[in-house]
C-alpha positions as a printed NumPy array, in Angstrom:
array([[ 49.435, -11.714,   9.884],
       [ 45.771, -12.278,   9.627],
       [ 45.459, -13.379,  13.311],
       [ 43.595, -16.781,  12.813],
       [ 44.753, -18.302,  15.675],
       [ 43.863, -15.535,  18.405],
       [ 41.501, -12.94 ,  16.53 ],
       [ 39.727, -14.875,  13.534],
       [ 37.489, -12.237,  12.818],
       [ 39.923,  -9.554,  11.855],
       [ 39.849, -11.636,   8.377],
       [ 36.534,  -9.716,   7.869],
       [ 38.652,  -6.626,   7.481],
       [ 41.015,  -8.445,   5.107],
       [ 37.864,  -9.606,   2.973],
       [ 36.674,  -6.337,   2.616],
       [ 39.871,  -4.96 ,   1.716],
       [ 40.212,  -7.292,  -1.152],
       [ 36.811,  -6.827,  -2.128],
       [ 37.019,  -2.878,  -2.559],
       [ 40.803,  -3.343,  -3.914],
       [ 39.002,  -5.422,  -7.237],
       [ 36.189,  -3.286,  -7.224],
       [ 38.643,  -0.261,  -8.258],
       [ 40.602,  -2.879, -10.499],
       [ 37.536,  -3.58 , -12.34 ],
       [ 36.401,  -0.035, -12.441],
       [ 39.847,   1.058, -13.874],
       [ 40.35 ,  -1.611, -15.854],
       [ 37.333,  -3.236, -17.41 ],
       [ 34.143,  -1.154, -16.271],
       [ 32.339,  -1.674, -19.851],
       [ 32.872,  -5.909, -19.452],
       [ 31.441,  -5.685, -15.929],
       [ 28.608,  -3.593, -16.974],
       [ 27.498,  -5.84 , -19.611],
       [ 28.16 ,  -9.045, -17.655],
       [ 25.858,  -7.81 , -14.901],
       [ 23.333,  -6.688, -17.396],
       [ 23.412, -10.002, -19.274],
       [ 21.142, -11.549, -15.989],
       [ 18.714,  -8.925, -16.566],
       [ 18.17 ,  -9.809, -20.373],
       [ 17.624, -13.367, -19.288],
       [ 15.12 , -12.246, -16.975],
       [ 13.084, -10.024, -19.251],
       [ 13.26 , -12.65 , -22.033],
       [ 11.755, -15.4  , -19.685],
       [  9.456, -13.108, -18.167],
       [  6.236, -11.24 , -19.544],
       [  6.374,  -9.947, -22.813],
       [  6.109,  -6.399, -21.681],
       [  7.589,  -3.564, -23.723],
       [ 11.281,  -3.701, -22.921],
       [ 13.027,  -0.397, -22.385],
       [ 16.907,  -0.124, -23.677],
       [ 19.236,   1.053, -21.395],
       [ 21.871,   3.436, -22.092],
       [ 25.031,   2.695, -23.596],
       [ 26.927,   4.481, -20.511],
       [ 25.697,   3.768, -17.298],
       [ 25.967,   6.259, -14.497],
       [ 29.294,   6.387, -12.385],
       [ 27.415,   4.875,  -9.311],
       [ 25.792,   2.069, -11.19 ],
       [ 29.456,   1.088, -12.756],
       [ 30.745,   1.17 ,  -9.026],
       [ 27.918,  -0.616,  -7.648],
       [ 27.999,  -3.236, -10.549],
       [ 32.08 ,  -3.796, -10.027],
       [ 31.35 ,  -4.114,  -6.218],
       [ 28.792,  -6.818,  -6.833],
       [ 30.675,  -8.433,  -9.299],
       [ 33.704,  -8.442,  -6.831],
       [ 31.861, -10.087,  -3.87 ],
       [ 30.173, -12.311,  -6.093],
       [ 33.675, -13.672,  -7.176],
       [ 35.15 , -13.501,  -3.713],
       [ 32.609, -15.338,  -2.057],
       [ 31.573, -18.132,  -4.621],
       [ 33.077, -21.716,  -4.492],
       [ 32.47 , -22.833,  -8.033],
       [ 33.853, -20.652, -10.842],
       [ 31.086, -20.594, -13.572],
       [ 31.691, -21.632, -16.989],
       [ 29.824, -18.281, -18.383],
       [ 32.496, -16.147, -16.565],
       [ 35.377, -17.98 , -18.443],
       [ 33.717, -17.642, -21.825],
       [ 32.612, -13.777, -21.079],
       [ 35.745, -12.255, -20.668],
       [ 39.23 , -11.888, -22.589],
       [ 42.111, -13.792, -21.543],
       [ 43.817, -11.024, -19.588],
       [ 40.426, -10.078, -18.005],
       [ 40.329, -13.73 , -16.95 ],
       [ 43.54 , -13.688, -15.114],
       [ 42.183, -10.987, -12.812],
       [ 38.763, -12.477, -12.407],
       [ 40.268, -16.069, -11.596],
       [ 42.887, -14.491,  -9.376],
       [ 40.468, -12.82 ,  -7.199],
       [ 38.513, -15.966,  -7.057],
       [ 41.497, -18.067,  -5.774],
       [ 42.456, -15.485,  -3.069],
       [ 38.803, -15.898,  -1.723],
       [ 39.092, -19.601,  -1.808],
       [ 42.484, -19.391,  -0.011],
       [ 41.364, -17.127,   2.659],
       [ 38.242, -19.34 ,   2.886],
       [ 40.097, -22.593,   3.379],
       [ 42.867, -20.797,   5.845],
       [ 40.005, -19.739,   7.629],
       [ 38.259, -23.131,   8.249],
       [ 41.832, -24.723,   9.056],
       [ 43.484, -22.088,  11.133],
       [ 41.075, -20.378,  13.059],
       [ 40.947, -23.156,  15.966],
       [ 42.045, -22.445,  19.443],
       [ 45.906, -22.721,  20.375],
       [ 48.861, -22.469,  18.003],
       [ 49.168, -23.488,  14.489],
       [ 51.975, -25.797,  15.302],
       [ 50.386, -27.643,  17.619],
       [ 47.508, -28.094,  15.27 ],
       [ 49.879, -29.144,  12.665],
       [ 51.288, -31.581,  15.011],
       [ 47.997, -33.24 ,  15.83 ],
       [ 47.408, -33.45 ,  11.867],
       [ 50.475, -35.619,  11.344],
       [ 51.057, -37.238,  14.458],
       [ 47.565, -37.725,  15.979]])
């Protein structure tokens, strides 16, 4: 299905598809939470940085900003190896299931790429793992 034995870089299309799919899921289901989470990093930089006059962002970001925030968050979750504690404490239980689901899909695809993208058949690889 993924073509890992013969065309391992077909996986790039699957990765892009999953990231875009979860971008739209985040945009349709929890755009305000994603915007708050992404903006939380900016607030930390402003507090730790210089004491310049801070401008307040609008409560409703533009459509493009929200899509970019959702795309950023989706790709960040898909390519991360470690699930951060602040993600688990920031979102509600239903939202955590979606976020952790994307993280698990990304982790499974990464592991499958590393283990299955060898030359030869998958059966031969499994046989060499157990027999030697």
